[in-house]
C-alpha positions in Angstrom: 121.1 8.5 110.1 119.4 5.1 109.6 115.7 4.9 110.6 115.4 2.9 113.8 113.3 -0.2 113.5 110.3 -1.0 115.6 111.2 -1.4 119.3 110.8 -4.8 120.9 107.9 -4.8 123.3 109.2 -4.5 126.9 108.5 -7.5 129.0 107.1 -6.6 132.4 109.4 -7.4 135.3 108.3 -10.3 137.4 109.4 -12.1 140.5 108.4 -15.6 139.4 111.2 -18.2 138.9 110.4 -18.2 135.2 110.5 -14.4 134.8 113.8 -14.2 136.7 115.3 -17.1 134.6 114.2 -15.4 131.4 116.2 -12.3 132.2 119.2 -14.4 133.0 118.9 -16.4 129.8 118.8 -13.3 127.6 121.9 -12.0 129.3 123.8 -15.2 128.8 126.1 -15.9 125.9 124.6 -19.2 124.7 122.2 -18.6 121.8 121.3 -22.3 121.9 119.9 -22.1 125.4 118.1 -18.9 124.5 116.4 -20.7 121.6 115.6 -23.7 123.8 114.1 -21.4 126.5 112.0 -19.7 123.8 110.8 -23.0 122.5 109.9 -24.6 125.8 108.5 -21.5 127.6 107.7 -18.8 125.1 106.1 -20.6 122.2 109.2 -20.4 120.0 109.7 -22.7 117.0 111.8 -25.9 116.8 113.5 -24.8 113.6 115.2 -22.0 115.5 116.6 -24.5 118.0 117.9 -26.7 115.2 119.5 -23.8 113.5 121.4 -22.9 116.7 122.4 -26.5 117.2 123.8 -26.7 113.7 126.5 -24.2 114.6 128.1 -26.9 116.7 127.9 -29.6 114.0 131.1 -31.0 112.5 131.8 -32.3 109.1 132.0 -35.9 110.5 128.4 -35.8 111.7 129.4 -35.3 115.3 129.3 -32.2 117.5 132.0 -30.0 118.9 132.7 -26.3 119.6 132.0 -26.6 123.4 128.5 -27.8 123.0 129.4 -29.6 126.3 131.2 -26.7 127.9 133.8 -28.9 129.6 135.3 -29.7 126.2 136.6 -26.8 124.2 137.6 -26.6 120.6 136.0 -27.7 117.4 136.6 -31.5 117.6 133.6 -33.8 117.8 133.4 -35.7 121.1 130.9 -38.2 122.6 129.7 -35.8 125.4 128.7 -33.3 122.8 126.6 -36.0 121.1 124.8 -36.6 124.5 124.0 -32.9 124.7 122.9 -32.7 121.1 120.5 -35.6 121.4 119.0 -34.1 124.6 118.3 -30.9 122.7 116.8 -32.8 119.7 114.7 -35.0 122.0 113.3 -32.0 123.8 112.0 -30.4 120.5 110.8 -33.7 119.0 113.4 -33.7 116.2 115.5 -36.7 117.2 115.5 -38.4 113.8 116.2 -38.0 110.1 119.4 -37.5 108.3 121.0 -35.4 111.1 120.7 -38.4 113.5 121.7 -40.9 110.8 125.0 -39.0 110.3 125.5 -38.8 114.0 125.1 -42.6 114.3 127.8 -43.0 111.6 130.0 -40.7 113.8 129.3 -42.8 116.9 130.3 -45.9 115.0 133.6 -44.3 114.0 134.6 -43.5 117.5 133.4 -46.5 119.3 135.7 -48.8 121.3 136.2 -52.5 120.4 133.3 -53.4 122.7 130.9 -51.3 120.7 130.5 -48.5 123.3 131.5 -44.9 123.4 134.5 -43.5 125.4 134.1 -40.5 127.6 136.6 -38.7 125.4 138.0 -39.8 122.0 141.7 -39.2 121.4 142.2 -36.0 119.5 145.2 -34.9 117.5 144.8 -31.4 118.9 145.4 -30.4 122.5 142.3 -28.3 123.0 141.5 -27.3 126.6 139.2 -29.5 128.7 138.1 -29.7 132.3 140.7 -31.4 134.5 138.3 -34.3 135.3 137.8 -35.2 131.6 139.8 -38.4 131.0 142.5 -38.4 128.4 143.9 -41.7 127.0 145.3 -42.9 123.7 143.3 -46.1 124.0 140.1 -45.3 126.0 137.6 -47.8 127.2 133.9 -47.8 126.6 132.0 -46.0 129.3 128.4 -45.9 130.5 128.7 -42.2 131.2 128.4 -41.4 127.5 127.0 -44.6 126.0 124.0 -44.9 128.4 122.4 -41.5 127.6 123.0 -41.8 123.9 121.5 -45.3 123.6 118.6 -44.4 125.8 117.7 -41.3 123.8 118.0 -43.0 120.4 115.8 -45.9 121.6 113.3 -43.4 123.1 112.9 -41.8 119.7 112.7 -45.2 117.9 115.9 -44.7 116.0 117.2 -47.9 114.5 120.8 -48.2 113.5 123.3 -51.0 113.4 125.5 -49.2 116.0 122.8 -49.6 118.6 122.9 -53.4 118.9 126.3 -53.8 120.6 126.0 -50.5 122.4 122.7 -51.6 123.9 124.3 -54.9 125.1 127.1 -53.0 126.6 124.7 -50.8 128.6 122.7 -53.8 129.9 125.9 -55.4 131.1 127.2 -52.2 132.7 123.9 -51.5 134.5 123.8 -55.1 135.8 127.4 -54.7 137.1 126.4 -51.6 138.9 123.2 -53.1 140.4 125.0 -56.3 141.5 127.9 -54.6 143.1 130.4 -55.8 140.5 131.7 -52.2 140.0 132.3 -49.1 142.0 129.4 -46.8 141.7 129.6 -43.0 141.0 126.7 -40.6 141.1 127.0 -39.6 137.4 127.2 -43.3 136.4 123.9 -43.9 138.1 122.4 -40.9 136.2 123.7 -42.4 132.9 122.3 -45.8 133.8 118.9 -44.2 134.5 119.1 -42.3 131.2 119.5 -45.7 129.4 116.7 -47.3 131.4 114.4 -44.4 130.7 114.5 -45.0 127.0 115.3 -48.6 126.3 112.3 -50.4 124.6 112.3 -53.6 126.8 110.3 -52.0 129.6 109.9 -55.1 131.7 113.7 -55.7 131.8 114.3 -52.0 132.4 111.9 -51.9 135.4 113.6 -55.0 136.9 117.0 -53.6 136.4 116.0 -50.2 137.8 114.6 -52.0 140.9 117.9 -53.8 141.6 119.9 -50.6 140.9 117.7 -48.6 143.2 118.2 -51.0 146.1 122.0 -50.6 145.8 121.7 -46.8 145.5 119.6 -46.7 148.7 121.9 -49.1 150.6 125.0 -47.1 149.8 123.2 -43.7 150.3 124.7 -42.5 147.0 121.9 -40.1 146.4 121.0 -38.4 149.7 117.8 -36.3 149.6 118.3 -32.8 150.9 116.9 -32.5 154.5 116.0 -28.9 153.9 116.2 -26.5 151.0 119.5 -24.7 150.8 119.6 -21.0 150.1 121.4 -20.4 146.8 124.1 -18.2 148.4 125.0 -20.8 151.0 125.6 -23.7 148.6 129.3 -24.7 148.1 130.6 -25.1 144.6 130.4 -28.6 143.4 133.9 -30.2 143.6 133.6 -32.2 140.4 131.7 -34.8 138.6 131.6 -37.2 141.6 129.7 -34.8 143.7 126.6 -36.5 145.2 123.5 -35.8 143.2 120.0 -34.9 144.3 116.8 -36.8 143.7 115.8 -34.5 140.8 119.2 -35.0 139.1 118.4 -38.8 138.8 114.7 -38.9 138.4 114.3 -36.0 136.0 110.6 -36.8 135.3 107.8 -38.5 137.3 107.7 -41.2 134.7 111.3 -42.3 135.2 111.7 -45.8 136.9 114.1 -44.1 139.3 111.2 -42.0 140.7 110.1 -45.1 142.6 113.4 -45.2 144.5 112.3 -42.2 146.6 109.3 -41.3 148.8 107.0 -38.5 147.9 108.5 -36.4 150.8 112.0 -37.0 149.5 111.0 -35.9 146.0 109.3 -32.8 147.3 112.3 -31.8 149.5 114.6 -32.2 146.4 112.3 -30.0 144.3 112.2 -27.4 147.1 116.0 -27.4 147.1 116.0 -27.0 143.4 113.7 -23.9 143.7 115.8 -22.5 146.4 119.0 -22.9 144.4 118.0 -20.2 141.9 120.4 -17.4 142.3 119.9 -13.6 142.5 120.4 -13.1 138.8 117.8 -15.6 137.9 120.1 -18.4 136.8 120.9 -21.8 138.5 124.4 -22.9 139.4 126.0 -25.7 137.4 126.7 -29.0 139.1 130.3 -28.6 138.1 133.5 -27.3 139.7 134.4 -23.9 138.2 137.5 -24.4 136.1 137.2 -21.5 133.6 134.8 -18.6 133.7 133.4 -19.1 130.2 132.5 -22.7 130.8 130.9 -21.9 134.1 128.6 -19.3 132.6 127.7 -21.6 129.7 126.9 -24.4 132.1 124.7 -22.0 134.1 122.6 -21.4 130.9 122.2 -25.1 130.5 121.4 -25.7 134.2 118.8 -23.0 134.1 116.8 -24.4 131.2 117.1 -28.0 132.7 116.0 -26.8 136.2 112.9 -25.2 134.7 112.1 -28.3 132.7 112.4 -30.5 135.7 110.2 -28.3 137.9 107.5 -28.1 135.1 107.7 -31.9 134.6 106.8 -32.4 138.3 104.0 -29.8 138.2 105.7 -27.2 140.1 104.5 -23.7 139.5 107.2 -21.6 137.8 
């Protein structure tokens, strides 16, 4: 019989949100989120996160393999690029040859206006969530372009692709703020992700102020009146489900934070704490369309919830 190796030291059971979340993360199937959790909360290394992320990397420099769990299959897609850049930004590795290759991929799938579609036409019919748009000739969309451009600017990445994509985002944000386009909650989140990172801070602050006025007028993001127990929360019906304050202003430094009063922010954070479920994980802000995707989104949502709470100084 083989000699057993040294046993892993047992972690003491705890009742804190972080301890409960840790157990959930180790029971989840996403190695990437396990590595992210270890990096952000257990002193793990950035190299381990990069190694896990590489498993999703395609030969074209983009990312696939359900990195964004709503898109299955190996084909690279813009939403996967959004997720990859968030991961790299979080570990301070959003640069170098990996990002250079990703920018070449972004150039190859951009629409004629220089932006990214939500979903690039693929020759293979891999499964996708029912709300993912499918078109042979897709248009550029702020949902994917905004976060990608914001994260690249935030990390001082300079690439030719950024010039037209940045102009697209400025125009899209202005259209939202001025009422020239219908406003969806996730579009507001994408606009804020762009404004959080773009280098022209004076212009970003002015655009955020105009956008925030419209968001408040239309009550698009309604702060929770009271924390909702996790077991009583209905499943999110889809990507147009109204978002909470913490979904938009992910950090206190975001220009969107000034859209809300201190009391509204605190109520939203209270609701986020209360949403942690019995097994230690957080629910995804997605309608359940397949069990595997739901469980993977829960891993992502759990890490993101903890990062948001820590950013606001909540004890976890």
